[in-house]
C-alpha positions in Angstrom: -144.5 193.6 134.6 -144.2 189.9 133.8 -147.9 189.8 132.5 -147.1 192.4 130.2 -144.0 191.1 128.9 -145.7 187.5 128.7 -148.5 189.0 126.6 -145.8 190.8 124.3 -144.0 187.6 123.9 -147.2 185.8 123.0 -147.9 188.2 120.3 -144.5 188.0 118.8 -144.9 184.1 118.8 -148.1 184.2 117.3 -147.3 183.2 113.6 -146.7 186.6 111.8 -147.9 189.3 113.8 -148.4 192.8 112.3 -146.5 195.8 113.8 -150.0 196.9 115.0 -150.5 193.7 117.0 -147.2 194.0 118.5 -147.9 197.7 119.3 -151.2 196.9 120.9 -149.4 194.6 123.4 -146.6 197.1 124.4 -149.3 199.8 124.8 -150.8 197.9 127.8 -147.9 198.7 129.8 -146.5 202.4 130.3 -143.0 201.0 131.0 -142.7 199.0 128.0 -143.9 202.1 126.0 -141.4 204.3 128.0 -138.6 201.9 127.3 -139.2 201.6 123.7 -139.7 205.5 123.1 -136.4 206.2 124.8 -134.8 204.3 121.8 -136.1 206.9 119.7 -138.1 209.9 121.1 -141.1 211.1 119.5 -140.7 214.0 116.9 -142.3 216.4 114.7 -142.3 213.5 111.8 -144.2 210.8 114.0 -147.8 210.0 113.3 -150.7 211.5 115.5 -151.6 208.1 117.0 -149.4 206.6 119.7 -150.1 203.0 118.2 -148.8 204.2 114.7 -145.5 205.8 116.3 -144.8 202.3 118.4 -145.4 200.3 115.2 -143.0 202.6 113.3 -140.3 201.8 115.9 -141.0 198.1 116.0 -140.8 197.8 112.3 -137.0 198.7 112.4 -136.1 196.5 115.2 -134.9 192.7 114.8 -137.6 190.5 115.9 -135.0 188.3 118.0 -134.3 191.5 120.0 -138.2 192.3 120.7 -138.4 188.6 121.9 -135.5 189.3 124.0 -136.8 192.3 125.3 -140.1 190.6 126.7 -138.1 187.8 128.1 -135.8 189.9 130.2 -138.9 191.3 131.9 -140.4 187.7 132.3 -137.1 186.7 134.0 -136.2 189.7 136.1 -137.6 193.1 137.5 -134.8 195.6 137.9 -134.8 195.6 141.8 -138.1 193.7 142.4 -139.2 195.9 144.9 -142.5 196.2 142.9 -144.0 192.5 142.3 -146.1 191.3 139.4 -149.4 192.1 141.3 -148.4 195.5 142.2 -147.2 196.3 138.8 -150.4 194.9 137.1 -152.3 197.2 139.4 -150.5 200.5 138.2 -150.7 199.2 134.7 -154.4 198.6 134.6 -155.0 202.0 136.4 -152.8 203.6 133.8 -154.9 201.9 131.0 -158.2 202.8 132.6 -157.3 206.5 132.9 -155.9 206.5 129.2 -159.2 205.0 128.0 -161.4 207.6 130.1 -159.1 210.6 129.0 -159.6 209.4 125.3 -163.4 209.2 125.6 -163.6 212.5 127.5 -161.5 214.3 124.8 -163.9 212.9 122.2 -166.8 213.9 124.1 -165.6 217.3 124.4 -164.3 217.7 121.0 -160.7 218.1 122.0 -158.8 218.3 118.4 -156.2 216.0 119.4 -157.7 213.0 121.5 -154.6 210.6 121.2 -152.6 213.1 123.3 -155.2 212.6 125.9 -154.9 208.8 125.6 -151.1 209.3 126.0 -151.4 211.6 129.1 -153.5 209.1 130.8 -151.3 206.2 130.0 -148.0 207.8 131.4 -149.4 209.7 134.0 -148.4 207.5 137.0 -145.1 206.4 135.6 -143.2 208.4 138.2 -145.2 206.6 141.1 -143.7 203.2 139.5 -140.1 204.8 139.4 -140.1 205.9 143.0 -141.7 202.5 144.1 -138.9 200.7 142.2 -135.8 203.0 143.1 -136.8 204.7 146.5 -136.2 202.4 149.8 -138.8 204.3 151.9 -141.5 204.7 149.1 -143.6 201.9 150.2 -144.1 203.3 153.8 -145.2 206.7 152.4 -147.8 204.9 150.2 -149.2 202.9 153.4 -149.2 206.3 155.4 -151.1 208.0 152.8 -155.0 208.6 152.8 -155.2 209.7 149.3 -153.2 210.7 146.2 -153.0 214.2 147.2 -151.8 213.4 150.6 -149.1 211.1 148.9 -148.2 214.0 146.7 -147.7 216.2 150.0 -145.5 213.4 151.5 -143.3 213.2 148.3 -142.8 217.0 148.2 -141.5 216.9 151.6 -139.2 213.9 151.4 -137.9 214.3 147.9 -138.6 217.7 146.8 -140.9 216.7 143.9 -143.9 214.3 143.7 -144.6 211.4 141.3 -146.6 213.5 139.0 -143.8 215.9 138.4 -141.5 213.0 137.9 -144.0 211.4 135.5 -144.2 214.5 133.6 -140.3 214.6 133.3 -140.3 211.1 132.0 -142.9 211.6 129.6 -141.0 214.6 128.3 -138.1 212.5 127.8 -140.0 210.1 125.5 -140.7 213.2 123.3 -144.4 213.7 124.1 -145.2 217.5 123.5 -145.3 220.1 126.4 -149.3 219.8 126.7 -149.2 216.2 127.4 -146.5 216.7 130.2 -148.2 219.6 131.7 -151.3 217.6 131.9 -149.7 214.7 133.7 -147.7 217.4 136.1 -151.2 218.7 137.1 -153.4 215.6 137.1 -153.9 215.6 140.8 -154.1 219.4 141.6 -157.4 220.8 143.3 -160.0 221.2 140.6 -160.5 225.0 141.3 -156.9 225.7 140.5 -157.0 224.2 137.3 -160.4 225.2 135.8 -158.8 228.0 133.3 -155.9 225.6 132.5 -155.3 224.0 129.1 -158.1 221.8 128.2 -156.1 218.5 128.3 -155.0 219.5 132.1 -158.6 219.5 132.9 -159.6 216.2 130.8 -156.9 214.2 132.5 -157.8 215.3 136.0 -161.3 214.6 135.3 -160.4 211.2 134.1 -158.5 210.5 137.5 -161.5 211.8 139.2 -163.9 209.2 137.3 -161.4 206.4 138.1 -161.5 207.2 141.9 -165.3 207.6 141.6 -165.6 204.1 140.4 -164.0 202.8 143.5 -165.5 205.1 146.2 -168.6 206.3 144.5 -168.0 209.7 145.7 -170.3 212.2 144.4 -167.6 214.9 144.8 -165.1 213.1 142.3 -168.2 213.0 139.9 -169.3 216.4 140.4 -165.5 217.6 140.1 -165.1 215.6 136.9 -168.4 217.3 135.2 -167.3 220.7 136.4 -163.7 220.3 134.5 -165.6 218.8 131.4 -168.7 220.4 131.3 -170.3 216.7 130.7 -173.4 215.9 132.7 -173.0 213.5 135.7 -175.2 210.8 134.1 -173.3 210.5 131.0 -170.1 210.2 132.9 -171.3 207.3 134.9 -172.3 205.5 131.6 -168.9 206.1 130.2 -167.2 204.8 133.3 -169.0 201.7 133.0 -168.4 201.2 129.3 -164.8 202.0 129.4 -164.4 199.5 132.1 -166.5 196.8 130.6 -164.5 197.3 127.2 -161.0 197.3 129.1 -161.9 194.2 130.7 -163.0 192.3 127.8 -159.9 193.2 125.8 -157.6 192.2 128.7 -159.3 189.0 128.9 -158.8 188.4 125.4 -155.1 188.7 125.8 -155.2 186.1 128.5 -154.4 188.9 131.1 -155.9 188.6 134.6 -157.8 191.6 136.0 -159.3 192.7 139.4 -161.8 195.4 139.0 -160.6 197.3 142.2 -157.3 197.7 140.4 -158.5 200.2 137.8 -159.2 203.1 140.5 -156.4 204.3 143.1 -153.0 203.9 141.6 -151.2 204.6 144.9 -153.0 201.9 146.6 -150.2 199.3 147.6 -151.1 195.7 146.2 -149.7 192.8 148.2 -147.3 190.7 146.4 -146.5 188.3 149.4 -148.5 185.4 147.7 -146.6 185.5 144.3 -145.3 182.1 143.6 -141.8 181.5 142.4 -141.3 181.1 138.8 -138.6 178.8 137.2 -137.0 181.1 134.7 -134.2 178.8 133.5 -135.6 178.1 129.9 -136.2 181.7 129.7 -132.7 182.6 130.4 -131.4 180.2 128.0 -133.8 181.4 125.3 -132.8 185.0 126.1 -129.1 184.5 125.6 -129.9 182.8 122.2 -132.3 185.6 121.3 -129.5 188.1 122.2 -126.9 186.6 120.2 -129.1 186.3 117.2 -130.4 189.9 117.3 -127.6 191.3 115.3 -127.8 189.1 112.0 -127.7 192.3 109.6 -124.3 193.6 110.0 -125.1 196.9 108.2 -127.5 197.5 111.1 -125.6 196.2 114.1 -124.5 199.7 115.5 -128.2 200.6 115.4 -129.1 197.4 116.8 -126.7 197.7 119.6 -128.0 201.2 120.6 -131.7 199.7 120.7 -130.6 196.5 122.5 -128.5 198.6 125.2 -132.1 200.2 126.1 -134.4 197.6 125.8 -132.2 194.4 126.9 -129.9 196.3 129.3 -131.8 199.3 130.6 -128.8 201.6 129.8 -128.0 204.3 127.3 -126.2 203.5 124.0 -122.3 202.8 124.6 -119.4 204.2 122.7 -116.7 201.5 121.7 -113.1 201.5 122.3 -111.0 199.2 120.1 -107.5 198.1 120.8 -104.7 199.5 118.6 -102.6 196.3 118.3 -99.6 198.2 117.1 -99.1 200.5 120.0 -101.2 198.6 122.6 -104.0 201.6 123.1 -107.4 201.6 123.5 -108.8 204.0 120.7 -112.2 205.7 120.6 -114.2 204.5 117.3 -115.5 207.2 115.5 -119.0 208.2 116.6 -121.1 211.1 115.0 -122.5 211.8 118.5 -119.3 212.4 120.0 -117.0 214.2 117.5 -113.2 213.5 118.3 -113.8 210.2 120.3 -111.3 208.6 117.8 -108.7 211.0 119.1 -109.0 209.6 122.7 -106.3 207.0 123.3 -106.0 205.1 126.6 -102.7 203.0 127.2 -103.7 199.4 127.9 -101.2 199.5 130.7 -102.6 202.6 132.6 -103.3 201.3 136.1 -105.6 203.9 136.8 -108.1 203.6 133.9 -111.2 201.6 134.5 -111.5 201.2 130.8 -107.9 199.6 130.5 -108.2 197.4 133.4 -111.7 195.9 132.3 -109.7 195.1 129.1 -106.8 193.6 130.9 -108.8 191.8 133.4 -111.4 190.7 130.8 -114.0 191.6 133.3 -116.8 194.3 134.0 -115.2 197.6 135.8 -117.1 200.7 137.1 -115.7 204.2 137.0 -117.2 206.9 139.6 -116.2 210.4 139.4 -114.4 211.5 142.7 -114.9 214.3 145.0 -112.3 216.2 143.2 -112.2 216.0 139.3 -110.6 214.7 137.4 -109.5 212.0 139.7 -106.4 209.8 138.7 -107.6 209.1 135.2 -108.1 212.1 133.1 -109.5 210.2 130.1 -112.1 208.3 132.0 -113.3 211.7 133.7 -113.5 213.1 130.3 -115.3 210.4 128.7 -117.9 210.4 131.5 -118.5 214.1 130.9 -119.1 213.7 127.1 -121.6 210.8 127.9 -123.4 213.2 130.3 -122.8 211.0 133.4 -120.8 210.8 136.7 -120.0 207.1 135.9 -119.1 204.5 133.4 -119.9 200.9 133.0 -116.8 199.1 131.2 -117.8 195.8 129.3 -114.7 194.3 127.6 -115.5 192.2 124.3 -113.3 190.3 122.0 -113.6 188.6 118.5 -111.4 186.8 115.9 -111.0 190.4 114.4 -110.7 192.8 117.2 -111.1 193.4 120.9 -111.8 196.3 123.1 -114.3 197.9 125.7 -117.8 199.0 125.1 -118.3 202.0 127.7 -121.9 202.6 128.7 -123.1 205.8 130.8 -123.9 204.8 134.0 -124.8 207.0 136.9 -122.5 206.3 140.2 -125.6 206.0 142.3 -127.2 203.4 139.8 -127.2 199.7 140.2 -126.9 198.3 136.7 -128.7 195.0 137.7 -127.8 191.8 139.2 -128.2 188.2 138.6 -128.8 187.9 135.1 -127.7 191.3 133.9 -123.9 190.9 134.0 -123.9 187.8 131.8 -126.5 189.4 129.5 -124.4 192.8 129.3 -121.6 190.7 128.0 -123.7 188.3 125.7 -125.1 191.7 124.1 -122.0 193.3 123.7 -120.0 190.2 122.4 -122.9 189.7 119.7 -123.1 193.2 118.6 -119.2 193.9 118.5 -118.7 190.7 116.5 -121.0 192.0 114.1 -119.4 195.2 114.0 -116.0 193.9 113.7 -117.0 191.6 110.7 -118.5 194.9 109.0 -115.1 196.7 109.5 -113.3 193.6 108.3 -115.4 193.3 105.2 -115.2 196.9 104.4 -111.4 196.7 105.0 -111.1 193.9 102.4 -113.5 195.6 99.9 -111.3 198.7 100.3 -108.1 196.8 99.6 -109.5 195.0 96.8 -110.8 198.2 95.3 -107.4 199.9 95.8 -105.7 197.0 94.2 -107.9 197.3 91.1 -107.4 200.9 91.1 -103.6 200.4 90.8 -103.7 197.8 88.3 -106.0 200.0 86.3 -103.6 203.0 86.6 -100.7 200.8 85.6 -102.8 199.6 82.5 -103.9 203.3 81.6 -100.3 204.4 81.7 -99.0 201.6 79.5 -101.8 202.4 76.9 -101.2 206.2 77.1 -97.3 205.7 76.6 -98.1 203.3 73.8 -100.7 205.6 72.3 -98.6 208.4 72.5 -96.0 207.4 70.2 -98.2 207.0 67.0 -99.8 210.2 67.8 -96.5 212.1 67.7 -95.5 210.3 64.6 -98.7 211.3 62.7 -98.5 214.6 64.0 -94.8 215.0 62.8 -95.8 213.7 59.2 -98.8 216.2 59.2 -96.5 219.2 59.6 -94.1 218.0 57.1 -97.0 217.9 54.7 -98.2 221.1 55.8 -95.0 222.6 54.9 -95.4 221.6 51.2 -98.8 223.0 50.8 -99.8 226.1 49.2 -103.6 226.1 49.6 -104.8 228.3 52.3 -108.2 226.4 52.8 -106.1 223.3 52.9 -103.7 224.4 55.5 -106.4 225.7 57.7 -107.9 222.2 57.7 -104.3 220.7 58.5 -104.1 223.1 61.3 -107.6 222.1 62.6 -106.6 218.4 62.5 -103.3 219.1 64.4 -105.2 220.6 67.1 -107.6 217.7 67.1 -104.7 215.4 67.6 -103.4 217.6 70.3 -107.0 217.0 71.9 -106.8 213.4 71.6 -103.2 213.3 73.2 -104.2 215.4 76.2 -107.2 213.0 76.7 -105.0 210.0 76.5 -102.6 211.7 78.8 -105.5 212.7 81.4 -106.4 209.0 81.3 -103.1 208.0 82.8 -102.7 211.1 85.1 -104.5 210.6 88.6 -102.6 213.2 90.4 -105.5 215.7 90.3 -108.9 215.9 88.9 -108.6 219.7 88.3 -109.0 220.4 84.7 -106.4 222.5 82.9 -106.8 225.1 80.1 -109.6 227.6 79.8 -113.0 227.1 81.9 -115.2 228.7 79.1 -115.9 227.9 75.4 -116.7 230.0 72.4 -119.6 228.0 71.0 -119.7 229.6 67.8 -116.2 229.1 67.1 -116.0 225.6 68.4 -119.2 224.9 66.1 -117.4 226.1 62.9 -114.4 224.3 63.6 -115.9 220.9 63.9 -118.0 221.5 60.8 -114.9 222.2 58.9 -113.2 219.2 60.3 -115.9 216.6 60.4 -118.4 217.8 57.9 -117.0 216.0 55.0 -116.1 212.9 56.7 -119.2 212.4 58.8 -122.0 213.9 56.6 -121.1 215.2 53.0 -119.7 211.9 52.1 -122.6 210.0 53.2 -125.2 212.4 51.4 -126.4 214.3 54.5 -126.7 218.1 54.6 -125.3 219.8 57.6 -126.8 223.0 58.6 -125.3 225.3 61.2 -126.9 228.2 62.9 -124.5 229.9 65.2 -124.1 233.9 65.4 -120.6 234.9 65.7 -121.3 237.0 68.7 -122.4 234.4 71.3 -121.4 234.9 74.6 -118.9 232.1 76.1 -120.5 229.2 77.8 -119.2 227.9 81.1 -117.7 224.6 80.0 -114.1 224.1 78.8 -113.4 223.8 75.0 -112.3 220.1 75.2 -115.3 219.0 77.1 -117.8 220.8 74.9 -115.9 219.3 71.7 -116.4 215.9 73.1 -119.9 216.2 73.8 -120.9 217.6 70.2 -118.7 214.8 68.5 -120.4 212.3 70.3 -123.9 213.8 69.3 -122.7 214.5 65.6 -121.3 210.8 65.2 -124.6 209.3 66.7 -126.6 211.6 64.1 -124.4 210.6 61.1 -124.7 206.7 61.9 -128.6 207.3 62.5 -129.6 209.8 59.4 -130.1 207.9 56.0 -128.7 209.2 52.7 -130.5 212.5 51.5 -131.2 213.4 55.2 -130.6 216.6 57.2 -128.8 217.6 60.4 -129.2 221.4 62.1 -127.3 222.5 64.7 -128.4 225.9 66.2 -126.9 227.8 69.1 -129.1 230.6 70.9 -128.0 232.8 74.3 -130.0 234.2 76.9 -132.3 231.3 77.7 -133.3 230.9 81.4 -133.1 227.4 82.7 -132.8 226.0 86.1 -132.8 229.6 87.4 -129.9 230.9 85.5 -129.1 232.3 82.1 -127.9 229.8 79.6 -126.7 228.8 76.2 -129.1 226.5 74.3 -127.5 224.1 71.7 -129.7 222.1 69.7 -129.0 219.2 67.6 -131.8 218.1 65.3 -132.0 215.3 62.8 -134.6 214.2 60.4 -133.7 210.2 61.0 -135.9 207.5 61.8 -136.1 208.5 65.5 -135.9 206.4 68.7 -138.6 203.9 70.1 -139.9 205.0 73.6 -137.9 202.1 75.6 -134.8 203.4 74.1 -135.4 206.9 75.3 -135.7 205.6 78.7 -132.3 203.9 78.9 -130.6 206.5 76.4 -128.4 207.9 79.0 -127.6 204.7 80.9 -124.4 203.1 80.5 -123.9 200.0 78.6 -127.5 200.2 77.4 -126.6 199.6 73.8 -129.1 199.8 70.8 -129.9 196.5 69.3 -129.4 197.9 65.8 -125.9 199.2 66.6 -123.7 196.2 67.3 -120.1 196.7 68.4 -120.7 199.9 70.5 -119.7 200.3 73.8 -122.9 201.9 74.9 -120.9 204.7 76.8 -121.1 207.7 74.5 -124.5 209.2 75.7 -123.9 208.5 79.3 -120.4 210.3 78.7 -122.2 213.1 77.2 -124.7 213.4 80.1 -121.9 213.3 82.7 -119.8 216.0 81.3 -122.8 218.3 80.5 -124.0 217.9 84.3 -120.5 218.1 85.7 -120.5 221.7 84.4 -123.9 222.7 85.5 -125.9 221.9 82.5 -128.7 219.8 81.4 -129.4 217.7 78.3 -132.5 216.5 77.1 -133.9 214.3 74.2 -137.0 214.1 72.5 -137.6 211.6 69.6 -140.5 209.7 68.1 -140.3 206.8 65.6 -140.4 208.3 62.2 -140.0 211.7 63.0 -136.3 212.5 63.8 -134.3 213.2 67.1 -134.0 216.5 69.1 -131.0 216.9 71.7 -131.1 220.3 73.7 -128.1 221.2 75.7 -128.6 224.0 78.3 -125.2 225.3 79.5 -124.6 228.2 82.1 -123.2 231.2 80.5 -119.8 232.2 81.7 -119.1 234.8 84.5 -118.3 238.0 82.8 -115.0 239.5 84.2 
């Protein structure tokens, strides 16, 4: 695998490589593909081609993390039972079968040829896994005369064979069932799969052709032809062309190739002559890349999850943070494990592996006992949540926080030696430092926002207190004047003015009342009544005195709209004020209300406010409802009137539209849902 990792590192270091360039290097090795896809298994939204899916995942991973990933494999193989030459043998055979499967899929018009490539690439991953983690697998390979004999020995020894294991590993990557089934059956007898899914026959035929290249067995060629319906002579040409193309591509990547390695995957390559390599520089670089892989604090949690898989070979951890006030380790909130934050482990707990890791500042393992939950229920329960019978606890600390990262780690799994413990500590320290910095920044920002909010509330309450006094005085004097009036029309206007003062007073009080955002008063409005009241109260001041004609068309029997009266008045007054400022003397404002309009899937009230003023330029229309986007010809405005109108309308389920052209006036349309009838 060292050669594959070196090719990947070379691609990453070559100027500014594209994600496709990097993807092609990763696709050379099924183990690299497997590790990457475990970080984000394939799904329904992924592109059809594997290279594109790999490129998409690379695009979201820090370049330093990718370099660290390749360096990890340059430095150390997990158990080192499979050497560089043996791994190259398996990888080259998988590439050869993948290319043969792709060409056979194209030749037989299989509708998803990239599935055939994927099946070929991953079909012997289980063989690599068994060779790495099973003590006696090498002897099984030495004793087997061919792959089917090897599979029979595997069934007898393990209760499954490498093809079945490969299918399971492919399924974990998110490959579809058709690919997993083809992998599981790729070494079956040809007669037994002749009626199977086409992809099963394609992969089995590709495996036969790979074997034919080494053995020149007529039976292999005949089986491949029988499975695919392709003539033998054409298959021979396909084998030669595929082998030649693969050899040229690998030479271009400076990877050594032995033609015999393209044939049988189960043949045991000798690794005795493999030279020792000085990896001290690579180890130093790996530490540097690992520490620098979390530069973006906002992506640190996602980066930690990916780094756990790529750099450490472990599933994503959960974090426990020390509660300094009570000396507990408390689970950090995690959407994957709801309720984790309610799990608290005393630091003094002498039976908890988490607590001991924190106290001793060293890695600790937890393993389920013969009779659960054992001496520490919290550790046992956490292992159950993480779907593992063991835990690996890595302590961390930084100037902001301290705690423990808990990785699921099966009790029979050896999480690496040599460089691995130091690398786990380095990655955990780097990731948690960024996470702690982000939490500290968020806490600082939250404290600042709360401080500003408190100052605003105090300021608003002072303003409300000061404003309520003159409003009370004005209302008192209006009442005194009203008592001396005999004109009924004038008394009605005074009553409307008194109501408006009450509305203004209510708005001022709400500005300083943050105890509730629930509006008080009626939740629906009599639109016609409000329009007539506003014309009576503001028609003279806003329009008549400026020589503007105000025309109102609102039948008295309109149904109520689902918006509170105060909110509707605020909306209309803003529109009236803007119109009065825009319409020249002699102009006209027309306001109309019509019920029963269907808008946004519901029955609505439509209110139209139309003027024949100068209109608005197109660039002003684009920012009309944007806060602080003031018109250049109206100095002194705050620029919040129309955004407030829009917010009020949409808050109650309505819609507001504006149409205007220079020289042709402006039209506002408001669609408000009708109030539900009792």
